[in-house]
Z-matrix of the N, CA and C atoms (Angstrom, degrees):
N
C 1 1.467
C 2 1.477 1 110.69
N 3 1.398 2 116.71 1 125.76
C 4 1.412 3 117.88 2 177.51
C 5 1.539 4 111.98 3 -88.91
N 6 1.304 5 119.32 4 178.44
C 7 1.426 6 125.48 5 -169.97
C 8 1.599 7 108.85 6 -61.02
N 9 1.332 8 112.56 7 -40.03
C 10 1.488 9 119.15 8 -179.03
C 11 1.543 10 107.07 9 -61.68
N 12 1.290 11 117.59 10 -49.45
C 13 1.463 12 121.65 11 179.36
C 14 1.493 13 112.73 12 -61.37
N 15 1.280 14 120.56 13 -38.85
C 16 1.378 15 126.98 14 176.27
C 17 1.547 16 108.96 15 -62.24
N 18 1.375 17 119.07 16 -46.29
C 19 1.390 18 121.04 17 176.00
C 20 1.547 19 116.94 18 -58.97
N 21 1.408 20 112.29 19 -40.42
C 22 1.465 21 119.17 20 -175.66
C 23 1.551 22 108.41 21 -76.12
N 24 1.373 23 115.79 22 -25.93
C 25 1.473 24 115.81 23 -176.46
C 26 1.554 25 116.76 24 -73.91
N 27 1.321 26 113.74 25 -15.05
C 28 1.450 27 119.75 26 177.10
C 29 1.559 28 112.29 27 77.68
N 30 1.321 29 116.84 28 13.84
C 31 1.506 30 119.28 29 178.96
C 32 1.508 31 109.59 30 -67.59
N 33 1.344 32 118.65 31 -35.79
C 34 1.382 33 123.26 32 -178.81
C 35 1.583 34 108.45 33 -123.37
N 36 1.278 35 118.00 34 142.12
C 37 1.477 36 123.21 35 175.93
C 38 1.530 37 105.77 36 -95.92
N 39 1.371 38 115.23 37 91.62
C 40 1.392 39 122.15 38 -178.38
C 41 1.526 40 113.19 39 -73.26
N 42 1.313 41 120.21 40 -15.20
C 43 1.414 42 124.30 41 179.32
C 44 1.565 43 111.15 42 -65.99
N 45 1.323 44 115.12 43 -22.59
C 46 1.518 45 120.12 44 -179.97
C 47 1.531 46 113.85 45 -90.61
N 48 1.377 47 113.34 46 -0.46
C 49 1.473 48 115.76 47 -176.67
C 50 1.498 49 110.91 48 -99.98
N 51 1.307 50 115.69 49 124.66
C 52 1.558 51 117.99 50 176.15
C 53 1.518 52 110.57 51 -59.74
N 54 1.417 53 114.87 52 148.06
C 55 1.447 54 117.34 53 -175.61
C 56 1.584 55 115.57 54 -52.72
N 57 1.357 56 115.61 55 -41.32
C 58 1.434 57 117.69 56 -174.93
C 59 1.514 58 110.49 57 -67.71
N 60 1.332 59 119.11 58 -38.58
C 61 1.481 60 121.75 59 173.61
C 62 1.540 61 110.68 60 -64.78
N 63 1.327 62 114.45 61 -41.70
C 64 1.461 63 118.44 62 179.45
C 65 1.535 64 113.50 63 -62.33
N 66 1.352 65 115.18 64 -38.99
C 67 1.442 66 118.70 65 179.04
C 68 1.540 67 111.87 66 -68.04
N 69 1.331 68 116.38 67 -40.89
C 70 1.549 69 120.37 68 178.18
C 71 1.512 70 107.95 69 -64.06
N 72 1.315 71 118.44 70 -45.52
C 73 1.454 72 121.53 71 178.20
C 74 1.527 73 110.03 72 -62.31
N 75 1.298 74 117.97 73 -46.00
C 76 1.438 75 121.67 74 178.68
C 77 1.578 76 111.46 75 -55.91
N 78 1.374 77 117.60 76 -47.75
C 79 1.424 78 121.69 77 178.31
C 80 1.500 79 112.33 78 -60.28
N 81 1.355 80 118.44 79 -40.90
C 82 1.447 81 120.45 80 179.34
C 83 1.527 82 110.78 81 -66.64
N 84 1.355 83 115.40 82 -45.54
C 85 1.441 84 118.69 83 178.65
C 86 1.475 85 113.69 84 -59.96
N 87 1.381 86 114.28 85 -43.90
C 88 1.463 87 120.19 86 179.00
C 89 1.482 88 109.76 87 -61.13
N 90 1.305 89 120.55 88 -44.17
C 91 1.460 90 123.02 89 -179.71
C 92 1.566 91 110.96 90 -56.21
N 93 1.316 92 112.90 91 -49.08
C 94 1.474 93 119.58 92 176.50
C 95 1.553 94 113.02 93 -56.35
N 96 1.346 95 117.37 94 -47.61
C 97 1.366 96 122.51 95 177.67
C 98 1.547 97 114.36 96 -62.37
N 99 1.320 98 111.38 97 -47.86
C 100 1.485 99 114.38 98 -179.14
C 101 1.546 100 113.06 99 -67.39
N 102 1.329 101 117.16 100 -34.42
C 103 1.440 102 120.95 101 176.61
C 104 1.547 103 111.50 102 -60.85
N 105 1.341 104 112.44 103 -40.61
C 106 1.456 105 119.03 104 -179.49
C 107 1.514 106 112.63 105 -63.54
N 108 1.334 107 114.46 106 -47.48
C 109 1.508 108 123.74 107 178.15
C 110 1.517 109 105.48 108 -59.85
N 111 1.356 110 118.79 109 -56.82
C 112 1.515 111 123.81 110 -173.11
C 113 1.565 112 108.22 111 -57.01
N 114 1.330 113 114.27 112 -49.48
C 115 1.532 114 117.67 113 -179.25
C 116 1.536 115 109.33 114 -55.32
N 117 1.300 116 117.47 115 -41.68
C 118 1.452 117 123.29 116 -178.70
C 119 1.573 118 112.58 117 -65.01
N 120 1.315 119 113.31 118 -38.07
C 121 1.503 120 119.43 119 -175.25
C 122 1.549 121 111.38 120 -77.43
N 123 1.348 122 116.71 121 -35.18
C 124 1.441 123 119.42 122 -171.06
C 125 1.510 124 111.06 123 -75.55
N 126 1.343 125 116.32 124 -40.08
C 127 1.486 126 125.17 125 -179.97
C 128 1.586 127 108.02 126 67.97
N 129 1.270 128 118.73 127 -65.54
C 130 1.457 129 122.48 128 -172.46
C 131 1.551 130 115.76 129 -63.07
N 132 1.398 131 112.90 130 -38.29
C 133 1.462 132 121.15 131 -177.58
C 134 1.472 133 108.89 132 -132.51
N 135 1.271 134 116.16 133 166.10
C 136 1.510 135 124.30 134 175.10
C 137 1.509 136 109.72 135 -82.48
N 138 1.327 137 118.28 136 164.83
C 139 1.443 138 121.87 137 173.88
C 140 1.529 139 108.86 138 -60.70
N 141 1.288 140 116.09 139 -46.44
C 142 1.520 141 120.92 140 -177.44
C 143 1.505 142 110.92 141 -57.64
N 144 1.338 143 114.03 142 -40.65
C 145 1.510 144 118.31 143 178.33
C 146 1.546 145 109.71 144 -66.37
N 147 1.350 146 117.25 145 -42.64
C 148 1.435 147 120.90 146 -178.06
C 149 1.565 148 108.98 147 -67.17
N 150 1.309 149 115.44 148 -39.06
C 151 1.460 150 119.54 149 175.80
C 152 1.551 151 113.85 150 -59.03
N 153 1.312 152 113.54 151 -43.04
C 154 1.536 153 122.05 152 174.51
C 155 1.570 154 107.75 153 -56.71
N 156 1.338 155 116.11 154 -45.07
C 157 1.472 156 121.97 155 -179.01
C 158 1.538 157 107.60 156 -60.71
N 159 1.317 158 117.72 157 -49.87
C 160 1.442 159 123.45 158 -177.89
C 161 1.576 160 109.21 159 -57.51
N 162 1.305 161 115.58 160 -46.03
C 163 1.460 162 119.86 161 -177.24
C 164 1.538 163 110.45 162 -67.89
N 165 1.320 164 116.63 163 -41.57
C 166 1.488 165 118.63 164 176.46
C 167 1.490 166 109.86 165 -57.32
N 168 1.290 167 115.83 166 -46.37
C 169 1.509 168 125.13 167 -179.21
C 170 1.525 169 110.30 168 -59.97
N 171 1.290 170 120.99 169 -34.77
C 172 1.402 171 126.12 170 -177.23
C 173 1.604 172 111.79 171 -76.62
N 174 1.334 173 115.40 172 -22.91
C 175 1.513 174 116.85 173 -175.94
C 176 1.464 175 109.40 174 -72.00
N 177 1.354 176 116.04 175 146.75
C 178 1.468 177 126.20 176 -176.70
C 179 1.550 178 108.88 177 -63.15
N 180 1.303 179 118.10 178 -33.48
C 181 1.448 180 123.24 179 177.49
C 182 1.502 181 107.43 180 -141.59
N 183 1.333 182 117.82 181 159.46
C 184 1.475 183 119.15 182 179.72
C 185 1.512 184 112.64 183 -52.29
N 186 1.322 185 118.96 184 121.07
C 187 1.501 186 120.36 185 -173.80
C 188 1.483 187 112.42 186 -78.12
N 189 1.359 188 115.00 187 163.13
C 190 1.470 189 123.95 188 165.60
C 191 1.463 190 107.27 189 -82.35
N 192 1.322 191 116.67 190 169.99
C 193 1.452 192 121.36 191 174.77
C 194 1.491 193 112.46 192 -60.93
N 195 1.385 194 114.03 193 -40.71
C 196 1.486 195 116.69 194 177.56
C 197 1.483 196 112.66 195 -62.78
N 198 1.341 197 116.00 196 -45.74
C 199 1.475 198 117.96 197 176.95
C 200 1.517 199 114.12 198 -60.32
N 201 1.249 200 117.02 199 -41.22
C 202 1.437 201 123.02 200 179.44
C 203 1.542 202 111.53 201 -65.88
N 204 1.307 203 115.05 202 -40.18
C 205 1.487 204 121.33 203 175.98
C 206 1.499 205 110.11 204 -59.05
N 207 1.351 206 117.83 205 -45.33
C 208 1.493 207 122.44 206 177.86
C 209 1.528 208 110.39 207 -58.88
N 210 1.326 209 117.33 208 -43.00
C 211 1.465 210 121.05 209 -177.91
C 212 1.480 211 110.25 210 -69.63
N 213 1.324 212 119.37 211 -43.60
C 214 1.448 213 122.61 212 -178.76
C 215 1.558 214 112.80 213 -76.74
N 216 1.292 215 116.53 214 -16.22
C 217 1.475 216 121.12 215 -179.23
C 218 1.555 217 110.42 216 69.38
N 219 1.273 218 114.76 217 39.21
C 220 1.474 219 120.82 218 -174.10
C 221 1.485 220 107.48 219 -133.10
N 222 1.293 221 117.82 220 162.32
C 223 1.463 222 123.88 221 175.29
C 224 1.448 223 118.30 222 -67.95
N 225 1.286 224 120.17 223 148.20
C 226 1.494 225 122.22 224 177.51
C 227 1.486 226 112.04 225 -50.69
N 228 1.416 227 115.18 226 -41.81
C 229 1.491 228 116.88 227 -177.08
C 230 1.580 229 110.93 228 -65.63
N 231 1.356 230 113.51 229 -42.92
C 232 1.532 231 116.17 230 179.94
C 233 1.476 232 110.90 231 -62.11
N 234 1.341 233 117.89 232 -43.54
C 235 1.439 234 122.27 233 -178.78
C 236 1.536 235 111.33 234 -64.88
N 237 1.355 236 116.03 235 -42.62
C 238 1.473 237 119.06 236 175.54
C 239 1.474 238 111.33 237 -56.96
N 240 1.310 239 120.41 238 -40.92
C 241 1.457 240 123.01 239 -178.98
C 242 1.499 241 112.12 240 -66.18
N 243 1.329 242 114.89 241 -40.98
C 244 1.484 243 120.36 242 175.92
C 245 1.578 244 108.59 243 -59.16
N 246 1.326 245 113.45 244 -49.31
C 247 1.486 246 117.50 245 -175.02
C 248 1.516 247 111.25 246 -68.13
N 249 1.267 248 120.48 247 -33.21
C 250 1.494 249 122.05 248 178.61
C 251 1.561 250 109.95 249 -64.81
N 252 1.384 251 114.65 250 -36.96
C 253 1.509 252 121.32 251 177.09
C 254 1.505 253 106.85 252 -65.89
N 255 1.333 254 117.40 253 -44.23
C 256 1.478 255 118.77 254 -178.49
C 257 1.546 256 111.63 255 -70.85
N 258 1.220 257 116.48 256 -29.69
C 259 1.498 258 122.92 257 175.29
C 260 1.479 259 110.31 258 -63.70
N 261 1.384 260 115.35 259 -47.56
C 262 1.425 261 122.90 260 175.06
C 263 1.553 262 115.70 261 -54.19
N 264 1.341 263 113.95 262 -37.16
C 265 1.460 264 123.40 263 -179.15
C 266 1.457 265 109.65 264 -81.89
N 267 1.355 266 123.50 265 -5.32
C 268 1.417 267 129.76 266 -175.36
C 269 1.462 268 116.43 267 71.50
N 270 1.383 269 115.50 268 30.39
C 271 1.490 270 122.00 269 -177.15
C 272 1.551 271 109.46 270 -97.54
N 273 1.252 272 120.76 271 -25.68
C 274 1.513 273 125.54 272 -179.73
C 275 1.525 274 110.37 273 -131.05
N 276 1.295 275 111.34 274 155.58
C 277 1.529 276 117.72 275 170.62
C 278 1.520 277 106.27 276 -133.82
N 279 1.342 278 113.59 277 151.23
C 280 1.459 279 119.40 278 177.21
C 281 1.515 280 103.43 279 -103.28
N 282 1.369 281 118.04 280 123.70
C 283 1.463 282 122.83 281 176.63
C 284 1.507 283 109.41 282 -121.23
N 285 1.302 284 114.79 283 149.50
C 286 1.488 285 121.83 284 -179.82
C 287 1.502 286 107.70 285 -73.64
N 288 1.364 287 114.47 286 136.77
C 289 1.476 288 119.20 287 177.16
C 290 1.462 289 106.77 288 -69.07
N 291 1.385 290 116.33 289 135.98
C 292 1.483 291 121.39 290 -176.48
C 293 1.504 292 110.83 291 -71.21
N 294 1.334 293 121.57 292 -17.99
C 295 1.527 294 120.59 293 -179.24
C 296 1.525 295 113.16 294 -105.63
N 297 1.295 296 115.60 295 -23.06
C 298 1.496 297 117.63 296 -178.69
C 299 1.522 298 107.05 297 -136.75
N 300 1.324 299 116.52 298 102.69
C 301 1.394 300 122.05 299 -175.27
C 302 1.526 301 115.43 300 -63.97
N 303 1.305 302 117.63 301 -13.36
C 304 1.434 303 122.22 302 173.81
C 305 1.459 304 114.50 303 -74.30
N 306 1.291 305 119.02 304 -24.08
C 307 1.517 306 123.15 305 -178.50
C 308 1.486 307 113.13 306 -94.98
N 309 1.285 308 111.78 307 145.64
C 310 1.466 309 120.03 308 175.54
C 311 1.573 310 106.06 309 -115.25
N 312 1.278 311 115.69 310 136.86
C 313 1.464 312 119.49 311 179.38
C 314 1.611 313 107.26 312 -109.15
N 315 1.290 314 111.97 313 155.55
C 316 1.525 315 118.96 314 -174.72
C 317 1.534 316 105.85 315 -107.40
N 318 1.258 317 114.06 316 123.75
C 319 1.488 318 122.90 317 -177.53
C 320 1.491 319 109.88 318 -122.14
N 321 1.329 320 114.97 319 133.00
C 322 1.472 321 121.40 320 177.35
C 323 1.550 322 109.41 321 -77.19
N 324 1.270 323 117.54 322 139.56
C 325 1.461 324 123.82 323 -174.98
C 326 1.569 325 110.02 324 -90.09
N 327 1.289 326 115.39 325 167.84
C 328 1.491 327 120.32 326 171.67
C 329 1.490 328 112.04 327 -57.96
N 330 1.335 329 118.21 328 -39.48
C 331 1.470 330 121.31 329 179.23
C 332 1.558 331 110.81 330 -63.43
N 333 1.271 332 116.44 331 -35.33
C 334 1.488 333 121.21 332 178.11
C 335 1.546 334 108.47 333 -68.59
N 336 1.210 335 116.30 334 -48.73
C 337 1.478 336 122.44 335 -178.64
C 338 1.569 337 109.78 336 -58.00
N 339 1.286 338 114.92 337 -39.80
C 340 1.481 339 124.42 338 -179.74
C 341 1.564 340 107.98 339 -65.96
N 342 1.361 341 113.42 340 -46.11
C 343 1.522 342 121.58 341 176.18
C 344 1.509 343 110.53 342 -54.42
N 345 1.350 344 114.26 343 -48.29
C 346 1.458 345 121.30 344 -175.22
C 347 1.553 346 108.63 345 -67.16
N 348 1.319 347 116.14 346 -41.59
C 349 1.496 348 119.05 347 -179.93
C 350 1.575 349 106.05 348 -64.70
N 351 1.252 350 123.44 349 -41.80
C 352 1.458 351 127.50 350 -177.97
C 353 1.539 352 108.22 351 -63.77
N 354 1.280 353 119.29 352 -36.58
C 355 1.446 354 124.16 353 -173.43
C 356 1.537 355 115.22 354 -95.40
N 357 1.367 356 116.59 355 -2.22
C 358 1.478 357 122.46 356 -173.76
C 359 1.450 358 111.85 357 -61.59
N 360 1.372 359 121.36 358 -45.64
C 361 1.461 360 120.85 359 -175.60
C 362 1.608 361 109.89 360 -66.00
N 363 1.357 362 117.49 361 -37.86
C 364 1.373 363 122.30 362 178.44
C 365 1.456 364 110.66 363 -62.86
N 366 1.420 365 118.76 364 -43.53
C 367 1.402 366 121.52 365 176.85
C 368 1.499 367 114.20 366 -61.16
N 369 1.316 368 115.07 367 -41.56
C 370 1.456 369 119.40 368 178.82
C 371 1.569 370 111.07 369 -61.62
N 372 1.324 371 114.38 370 -46.05
C 373 1.466 372 119.92 371 -178.77
C 374 1.505 373 110.95 372 -63.67
N 375 1.343 374 119.49 373 -41.66
C 376 1.464 375 123.69 374 176.16
C 377 1.509 376 110.89 375 -60.84
N 378 1.275 377 116.98 376 -47.47
C 379 1.452 378 121.08 377 177.51
C 380 1.493 379 116.25 378 -58.68
N 381 1.355 380 114.00 379 -41.80
C 382 1.453 381 121.06 380 178.86
C 383 1.536 382 109.28 381 -66.37
N 384 1.316 383 117.11 382 -40.86
C 385 1.466 384 118.95 383 -179.44
C 386 1.503 385 109.50 384 -70.97
N 387 1.318 386 120.22 385 -43.23
C 388 1.467 387 121.84 386 177.76
C 389 1.544 388 115.85 387 -58.79
N 390 1.348 389 115.05 388 -37.62
C 391 1.454 390 118.53 389 -179.87
C 392 1.470 391 117.17 390 -98.19
N 393 1.356 392 114.50 391 12.33
C 394 1.460 393 119.61 392 -178.66
C 395 1.497 394 108.94 393 -60.72
N 396 1.360 395 118.14 394 129.59
C 397 1.459 396 120.54 395 178.82
C 398 1.533 397 114.81 396 82.04
N 399 1.324 398 117.99 397 0.28
C 400 1.455 399 122.25 398 179.26
C 401 1.536 400 107.18 399 -104.75
N 402 1.295 401 114.70 400 121.20
C 403 1.494 402 118.67 401 -176.99
C 404 1.537 403 112.95 402 -75.21
N 405 1.293 404 117.07 403 156.42
C 406 1.365 405 123.78 404 176.77
C 407 1.510 406 113.15 405 -54.89
N 408 1.402 407 111.98 406 -41.94
C 409 1.430 408 120.32 407 179.98
C 410 1.498 409 109.94 408 -59.16
N 411 1.396 410 118.64 409 -45.38
C 412 1.493 411 123.16 410 -178.80
C 413 1.486 412 108.85 411 -63.17
N 414 1.326 413 117.38 412 -37.45
C 415 1.457 414 121.87 413 -178.42
C 416 1.502 415 107.50 414 -63.72
N 417 1.356 416 117.84 415 -49.65
C 418 1.394 417 123.65 416 -176.58
C 419 1.566 418 112.70 417 -62.24
N 420 1.316 419 113.20 418 -34.42
C 421 1.489 420 120.53 419 -178.48
C 422 1.588 421 104.23 420 -70.26
N 423 1.326 422 115.10 421 -45.58
C 424 1.532 423 117.87 422 -177.39
C 425 1.587 424 107.06 423 -61.70
N 426 1.348 425 116.28 424 -41.85
C 427 1.470 426 119.32 425 -178.35
C 428 1.521 427 108.51 426 -60.51
N 429 1.393 428 116.77 427 -44.34
C 430 1.436 429 121.88 428 -177.86
C 431 1.547 430 109.89 429 -63.31
N 432 1.322 431 116.28 430 -39.73
C 433 1.551 432 119.71 431 -176.40
C 434 1.494 433 106.50 432 -69.83
N 435 1.296 434 120.19 433 -50.06
C 436 1.453 435 121.46 434 -179.82
C 437 1.464 436 113.33 435 -60.46
N 438 1.310 437 118.39 436 -37.02
C 439 1.485 438 123.77 437 177.95
C 440 1.501 439 107.78 438 -64.49
N 441 1.322 440 121.41 439 -45.12
C 442 1.438 441 123.88 440 -179.78
C 443 1.550 442 110.19 441 -63.34
N 444 1.311 443 114.67 442 -43.07
C 445 1.496 444 121.00 443 -177.52
C 446 1.548 445 108.39 444 -62.91
N 447 1.390 446 113.24 445 -41.74
C 448 1.486 447 116.52 446 -179.57
C 449 1.527 448 112.98 447 -69.04
N 450 1.345 449 115.41 448 -32.85
C 451 1.491 450 121.36 449 176.95
C 452 1.519 451 106.96 450 -63.20
N 453 1.302 452 117.57 451 -45.04
C 454 1.494 453 119.92 452 179.60
C 455 1.487 454 113.38 453 -66.93
N 456 1.355 455 114.45 454 -36.61
C 457 1.409 456 117.60 455 172.04
C 458 1.470 457 116.78 456 -58.65
N 459 1.362 458 115.09 457 -42.70
C 460 1.452 459 122.51 458 177.48
C 461 1.517 460 108.76 459 -59.07
N 462 1.249 461 118.49 460 -33.08
C 463 1.491 462 122.27 461 178.89
C 464 1.526 463 112.56 462 -69.17
N 465 1.349 464 114.03 463 -28.97
C 466 1.498 465 118.42 464 173.43
C 467 1.501 466 116.25 465 -73.00
N 468 1.388 467 114.28 466 -27.66
C 469 1.501 468 118.64 467 178.15
C 470 1.524 469 108.06 468 -71.09
N 471 1.311 470 118.25 469 -34.25
C 472 1.521 471 115.57 470 -175.15
C 473 1.462 472 109.08 471 -83.68
């Protein structure tokens, strides 16, 4: 059931929910729904593992676990577990930093790149379908909103 179906079913009285609470709940419910769909589509790896690969790929240089944790917005321990599973599948390798022997950098393997290539068309199709009818302006507004909320959240951590 998607959020529209939940609204129409009458299970929850959304008219009593303030917009900020509604947005936060909507984001959480969306994340759960998206993760379930993405996990089902990928088969070989989970959405969280694929997201880690995407983030590693976006980094200017192979990241450390700490750097990747910051990008993913997750704890060092959670990211390490994701990476160990990816290492087992042959998708990432840990290599020693050439300037600081205490640091390990995360590198995507040829097998990972081949997997990404194989799944690229499916990813593009899924993204097109998901954002069908959503304007670029609305996407940019959503990005700005979530970025502001996250900045405020960061202030709560400190």
